[in-house]
C-alpha positions as CSV (number, residue, x, y, z in Angstrom):
1,M,-47.4,64.8,113.5
2,T,-48.3,65.8,109.3
3,S,-47.7,69.7,110.1
4,S,-44.9,69.2,112.1
5,S,-43.3,66.8,109.3
6,S,-44.0,69.9,106.8
7,A,-42.0,72.2,108.8
8,L,-39.4,70.3,109.2
9,E,-39.5,69.3,105.1
10,S,-39.7,73.4,105.2
11,I,-36.5,74.1,107.4
12,L,-34.5,71.0,105.6
13,K,-35.4,72.9,102.1
14,R,-34.1,76.5,103.6
15,D,-31.1,74.9,104.8
16,R,-30.4,73.4,101.7
17,L,-31.0,76.0,99.6
18,I,-28.8,78.2,102.1
19,V,-25.7,75.9,101.4
20,I,-26.6,75.3,97.6
21,V,-26.4,79.5,97.6
22,G,-23.3,79.9,99.7
23,L,-21.2,77.0,97.6
24,S,-22.6,78.5,94.4
25,A,-21.3,82.1,95.2
26,V,-18.1,81.2,96.7
27,S,-17.1,78.5,93.6
28,I,-18.1,81.2,91.1
29,L,-16.1,84.0,93.0
30,A,-12.9,81.8,93.3
31,W,-13.4,80.5,89.3
32,A,-13.9,84.5,88.4
33,Y,-10.5,85.3,89.9
34,T,-8.7,81.9,89.0
35,L,-9.8,83.7,85.6
36,A,-8.2,87.0,85.9
37,G,-5.1,85.6,86.8
38,V,-5.2,85.1,90.6
39,G,-2.5,88.6,91.1
40,M,0.0,87.0,88.7
41,G,0.0,89.8,86.4
42,M,-1.9,88.5,83.5
43,N,-5.3,86.6,83.1
44,A,-5.3,82.6,82.5
45,F,-6.5,82.9,79.0
46,E,-3.1,84.9,78.4
47,M,-1.4,82.4,80.6
48,T,-3.0,79.3,78.6
49,A,-1.9,80.9,75.2
50,M,1.7,80.6,76.7
51,G,2.0,76.9,77.2
52,G,1.8,73.9,74.5
53,A,5.8,73.4,74.4
54,V,8.5,73.1,76.6
55,A,9.4,76.2,77.9
56,A,13.6,76.8,77.9
57,P,15.5,77.4,81.5
58,A,15.0,81.1,82.3
59,S,17.6,82.4,85.5
60,P,15.7,82.1,88.6
61,V,13.6,85.0,89.7
62,P,14.0,85.4,93.9
63,W,10.8,85.2,95.5
64,S,10.1,88.0,98.1
65,P,7.5,87.8,100.8
66,L,5.1,89.4,98.9
67,R,5.9,86.9,95.7
68,A,5.1,83.8,98.1
69,L,1.7,85.0,99.4
70,A,0.9,85.4,95.9
71,V,1.9,82.0,95.1
72,F,-0.1,81.0,97.9
73,M,-3.1,82.4,97.1
74,M,-2.9,81.5,93.6
75,W,-2.2,77.6,94.5
76,Y,-5.3,78.6,97.2
77,V,-8.2,79.7,95.6
78,M,-7.5,77.5,92.5
79,M,-8.3,74.7,95.6
80,I,-11.2,76.4,96.1
81,A,-12.5,76.3,93.0
82,M,-12.0,73.3,92.2
83,M,-12.4,71.1,95.2
84,L,-15.0,73.0,97.0
85,P,-17.6,71.6,94.1
86,T,-16.9,68.4,94.4
87,A,-17.7,68.5,98.8
88,A,-21.5,69.6,97.5
89,P,-22.6,66.2,98.3
90,M,-21.1,65.7,101.7
91,L,-22.3,69.2,102.9
92,L,-25.7,68.7,101.7
93,L,-26.3,65.6,103.7
94,Y,-24.5,66.6,106.6
95,T,-26.5,70.2,106.9
96,A,-29.6,67.9,107.3
97,L,-28.4,65.5,109.3
98,A,-26.9,68.7,111.6
99,R,-30.1,70.0,111.7
100,R,-32.3,66.8,112.9
101,R,-29.6,66.0,115.3
102,Q,-28.4,69.2,116.8
103,A,-31.8,71.1,117.8
104,R,-29.7,74.2,119.3
105,A,-27.1,74.9,116.3
106,R,-28.0,76.1,113.5
107,S,-27.5,73.8,110.5
108,E,-25.9,76.4,108.0
109,I,-23.4,77.6,110.8
110,A,-22.4,74.0,111.3
111,A,-21.7,73.5,107.3
112,A,-20.0,76.7,107.2
113,A,-17.9,75.3,110.2
114,F,-17.5,71.6,108.1
115,A,-16.7,73.9,104.6
116,A,-13.9,75.7,106.8
117,G,-12.4,72.6,108.2
118,Y,-12.4,70.9,104.5
119,L,-10.7,74.4,103.0
120,A,-8.6,74.6,105.6
121,I,-6.4,71.3,104.8
122,W,-6.7,72.3,100.8
123,G,-4.7,75.6,102.3
124,L,-1.9,73.6,103.9
125,F,-1.6,71.6,100.6
126,S,-1.6,75.2,98.6
127,A,1.1,76.3,101.1
128,A,3.1,72.6,100.0
129,A,2.1,73.6,96.8
130,A,3.9,76.9,97.0
131,L,6.5,75.4,98.7
132,A,7.5,73.4,95.6
133,Q,6.8,76.0,93.0
134,W,10.0,77.8,94.6
135,A,12.0,74.4,94.7
136,F,10.9,73.9,91.2
137,E,12.0,77.5,90.1
138,M,15.1,77.6,91.7
139,S,16.0,74.2,90.2
140,R,15.0,75.6,86.9
141,L,12.7,73.0,86.3
142,L,10.1,75.6,86.5
143,T,10.0,79.0,84.5
144,P,9.1,82.1,86.5
145,M,5.9,81.8,84.3
146,M,5.2,78.7,85.8
147,Q,5.7,76.6,82.5
148,S,7.4,73.3,82.9
149,T,11.2,73.3,81.0
150,S,12.2,69.5,81.5
151,A,10.9,66.4,79.9
152,L,12.4,64.3,82.8
153,F,10.4,65.8,85.1
154,D,7.4,65.9,83.3
155,G,7.5,62.2,82.7
156,L,8.7,61.0,85.8
157,L,5.8,63.4,87.2
158,L,3.0,61.4,85.2
159,L,4.4,58.2,86.1
160,A,4.4,58.6,89.4
161,A,0.6,60.3,89.6
162,G,-0.1,57.7,87.5
163,A,1.4,54.9,90.2
164,Y,-0.3,56.5,92.6
165,Q,-3.8,56.0,91.2
166,L,-3.0,52.0,91.4
167,T,-2.4,52.4,95.4
168,S,-4.6,51.2,98.1
169,L,-4.0,54.9,99.8
170,K,-5.9,56.3,96.8
171,Q,-8.5,54.0,97.1
172,A,-8.8,54.2,100.5
173,C,-8.8,58.0,100.7
174,L,-11.1,57.6,97.4
175,G,-13.9,55.6,98.8
176,R,-14.0,57.7,102.8
177,C,-14.3,60.7,100.7
178,S,-17.0,60.7,97.7
179,Q,-19.1,57.9,100.4
180,P,-21.0,60.8,102.4
181,V,-23.6,57.9,104.3
182,G,-20.3,56.2,105.2
183,F,-18.5,59.0,106.1
184,I,-20.8,60.8,108.5
185,S,-22.1,57.3,110.1
186,R,-18.1,56.7,111.3
187,Y,-16.8,60.4,111.5
188,W,-19.9,62.2,112.8
189,R,-19.0,65.2,115.7
190,S,-21.4,66.8,117.4
191,G,-21.1,71.1,117.8
192,I,-19.7,73.4,115.5
193,G,-15.9,72.5,116.8
194,G,-17.2,69.2,115.8
195,A,-18.1,70.1,112.5
196,F,-14.8,72.0,111.6
197,R,-13.2,68.2,112.7
198,M,-15.7,66.6,110.6
199,G,-14.5,68.8,108.1
200,V,-10.8,68.5,108.4
201,A,-11.2,65.0,108.3
202,H,-13.1,64.8,105.5
203,G,-10.7,67.5,103.6
204,T,-7.8,64.9,104.6
205,F,-9.3,62.2,102.9
206,C,-9.7,64.0,100.0
207,L,-6.2,65.5,99.8
208,G,-4.8,61.7,100.5
209,C,-7.3,61.0,96.8
210,C,-6.3,64.4,94.8
211,W,-2.9,65.7,95.7
212,F,-0.9,63.6,93.0
213,L,-3.5,64.9,90.4
214,M,-3.3,68.6,91.2
215,A,0.4,68.2,91.3
216,L,-0.3,67.5,87.6
217,L,-0.5,71.2,86.9
218,F,3.1,71.5,87.1
219,F,3.5,69.6,84.0
220,G,0.7,71.0,82.1
221,G,1.3,74.5,83.3
222,V,-0.1,76.1,86.9
223,M,-2.3,78.6,85.2
224,N,-3.1,76.4,82.5
225,L,-6.9,76.5,81.9
226,Y,-7.1,73.6,79.8
227,W,-5.7,71.4,82.7
228,I,-7.3,73.6,85.5
229,A,-10.9,72.3,84.0
230,G,-9.9,68.8,83.1
231,I,-8.6,68.2,86.3
232,A,-11.7,69.8,88.4
233,T,-13.8,67.4,86.0
234,Y,-12.1,64.4,86.3
235,V,-11.9,64.8,90.6
236,L,-15.5,65.4,90.2
237,A,-16.2,62.5,88.0
238,E,-14.3,60.4,89.8
239,K,-16.2,61.0,93.3
240,L,-19.6,60.8,91.1
241,A,-18.6,57.5,89.3
242,P,-20.3,53.9,90.1
243,Q,-17.3,52.2,88.6
244,Q,-14.3,54.5,91.0
245,R,-12.2,51.6,90.9
246,W,-12.1,51.0,87.5
247,L,-12.1,55.0,86.5
248,S,-9.2,55.5,88.8
249,H,-7.2,52.7,87.9
250,A,-7.8,53.5,83.9
251,A,-6.6,56.8,84.7
252,G,-3.7,55.9,86.4
253,W,-2.2,53.3,83.2
254,A,-2.9,56.0,81.0
255,L,-0.9,58.8,82.9
256,I,1.5,55.9,83.0
257,L,1.6,55.1,79.3
258,F,2.0,58.9,78.8
259,G,4.3,59.4,80.9
260,G,6.7,56.7,79.4
261,V,6.4,58.1,76.2
262,I,7.6,61.3,76.8
263,L,10.3,59.9,79.2
264,L,11.2,57.8,75.5
265,R,10.9,60.8,73.8
266,A,13.6,62.9,76.2
267,V,16.2,60.1,75.8
């Protein structure tokens, strides 16, 4: 019995190591590509240096299919870099339970399917964000260099993001997204297909929790490293904080106050 338990514990440790290495490798590559500029023609450090002030409206540049694909990939790689590390606790717990419950399926393959489902949701968000960016550029609310041109737009975006932080929908999604044990006990599905569906469900809750925070990149600068790192750090803290409601409400009121100040200055 002891040798059997030791063997199982050794397998679980190996699975955790595989998941940790895989998550780390994908996250590091995503962050490296983000820093390199994700195909936007200049690196993130150069684009960050261009920020800091409301940019003057510029004539919109027509989007080609190649430009649209590049913007989608920019958003998607950023979402992988920002959100995949926050899913690590869920993936590690899922991997351990998959090994115990699914003797026939390799738990690391199931974990990969879970991650694929999770990232599929953020791929959909990235497509929507790219479409929103196109609309904002055509409306001259963003420059072709992805900088905001309107203090009114900035203020309203901050107010909306802050208000969303205070909603029951935000809190419900945050609860599902940040509590691995409760999520897995409620949404468990067997098999590789079940793992993918669980990843989709988890990604949907995380999207419901964080999508408005990601939209703040339109305010701070889509490729502004300070905002990318700041939002990623906040999202991770919000998921791990013992007083999640207090933190999300504090952030919400701070965003509302900030947005109000910007609107008053714009009047």
